[in-house]
N, C-alpha and C positions, 0 to 999 in steps of 0.2 A: 504494499499500499503505499509505502514511504517512496519507493521508486517511482510508482504512478504520480504521485504528488509533485515529486522532483522533476519529472519529464512530461507534465501537462503542456509545456511550452512547444514540443515537438509534434503535438497533435493537432488536427483540425478536422473540421467537417464531421462526419458521423463517428469517427474514433474519439474526437473530443467530447462530443455529446455522450457516447457510451461511457467514457472514463469519468465524465462528471456524474452519471447515473450510479457507476460503480461507487465512487467515492460517497454518494449520498446514502448507498446502502452498507458501507464498510462495516458497520457493527453487527448487522445481520450475517455478513459474510464471514467475519470473525467468528462469530457464534456457532456457525455450523461446523467449523474446525474444532473450537473449544468444547464444545457439548457432546463431541463424538465420543462414544462408549464402546469401544471392541468387546468388552465382556459380554454384551448383549447378543452379539453375534453367534449363531449356530452353525454356520458354514465352515467347511474345511478350508484350511491354510495350506498352501503348498509353496514350492520353490516356482517362481514365476519367471518370466523372460526379464521384466522390469524396464524393457524400452520398446516396447512391442509397437509398431506402427507399420505403414505400408512400405516404407523403405526397407524393412527388416524381412520382407516376404519376396521370394523369388519363386515366380511361375514358370513352370516347365511342362508345357502339354497340359496333361490333366491333373499334374502333381504340384504340390507346394513344397518349398523347403523354408524354414525359418532360419534367419541369420542372427550373428551377434548376440549372444547371450550373456554379455556384461553386464547388462542393466544400465541404469541412468548414468550418464557421463561424471555427474556431481556427487553420486553416492559412493560412501566407502565400500570397501570389499566386505567388511561386517555387517553393514546395512543391507547389501544385496544378497546376503545368506539368510536374512530373515525370511520365515514362511509368511507369506502374504495372501488375501483372498485372490483367487484367479481373475475375479472382475476387475482387478486393477489393470491388467493387461487388455481386457475388453475396453475399458475406458480409454486406454491409450490408442486402441485401433479407431475408436468413434472419434476422438480429437484428430486423428489422422485423415480420417473420411473428411472432417470439417475444413481441414487445411488444404487437402487436394483439391476441394470444390472452389475455395476461395482463391487459391493461387492459380487455378484454371481462369478464375474472372480477372484477377489482377494481371496476369501475363498475356491476356488475349484480349483486353478491353476494346482495342480497336477493330476488332473482328465481329464484334456483337452490335446489332443497331437497337439496342436497348440501355436505358439509363442504369447506371450501377446500382442503384436502390432496387430496381425491378430484378436485376440478376442476383442479387442477395437474397431477395425474398424466395425466388426459384430454386436458389442454391439451398436455404434451408429446408424447403420441401423436398428436396432430392437427399440432402442429408439425413432427415428423418426417415425416409424410405430406406436407405443403406441402413441405418441403425436397427430399424425393425427387422429386417431381413437378417442380419448378422446375427441379431439377439436371439431371434427365434431358432435359427440354426444352431448356435452356440449352445443355448439351453438344453435343447433336444439331446445333443451330442454329449454334452457333459453328464446330463442325468442319465442317459441311456448307458454311459461308461461308468455309472455309479460314483460320480463326483458330486458331492453335496455342495453346490454353490448357494444354497438357501431357496427358501419359496419366495413367491412374487414380492411381498412387502420387504424383505430383507435384500433381494436383488436390487429392486428399485432405490432403496435407501444406500446400499454400497455402491451403486453405479453414480448416483448424484454425488456422493461424497467424492468418490474417486476422479470424476470428470471435473469436479470443481477444483480438486487439488492440482490436477493437470494442467487446467486453463489458467489458474494463478501462476503457476509456475510458468507457462508459456508467455505470459503477460510480462513478466520480468524479462524474459529473454528477448522478447520483440521489443521492449522498450529500449533496451540496451543496444540492440543490432539493427532492428528493422521498424522504427517506430509506425511506418506507414502501414504494417501487417498487424499493429496491436489491435486493430479492428476485429481480427479473427478470434483471439481469446476473449476479448471484451463482449462480443456478441454471443459467444458460448457461455458466458458467465450470466450474462443478463438473461439468457435462455433459462438456464438452471435455476436462477434465483426468482423468475418470474416477474422481472420488472423491465 
């Protein structure tokens, strides 16, 4: 939150509007993290990938290969060994879907005869479709393999927490390296928090 407050001058347009909304809701966002109680979770914890996103998946015909099981670059080796809910990796993939959609819009804006705001709205619809298909398939596969990822209420709760955690991390990264792209995690945070 301090990074955002110190970098507001780098933002404009929709990114600045979303940043101000974020700051208006910072107490609620902080509360999401501080009130989290892992002891209430009944799902299993396993060793996870830790940095699971589209860039870590290699497609070869009808097969997939997952790469780079080193975890988040800023995590210590000790932190990477801690068992976590598998939904943390799912959240990482969902954030990657969000980035892929927005990167396509940003990098090809001259090719689309639509306003950026309209493209963002269409992108959010596509994102929710991707998330729905992935989550349904993942849930069926995990439960079919006897991996306890929790029931609907716990899955929803864990996904929201993990998505918010990932998006806040991304916000800090973008503000330090690509302020124009801060709109991506800010949009995700706003959507998760319902503002």
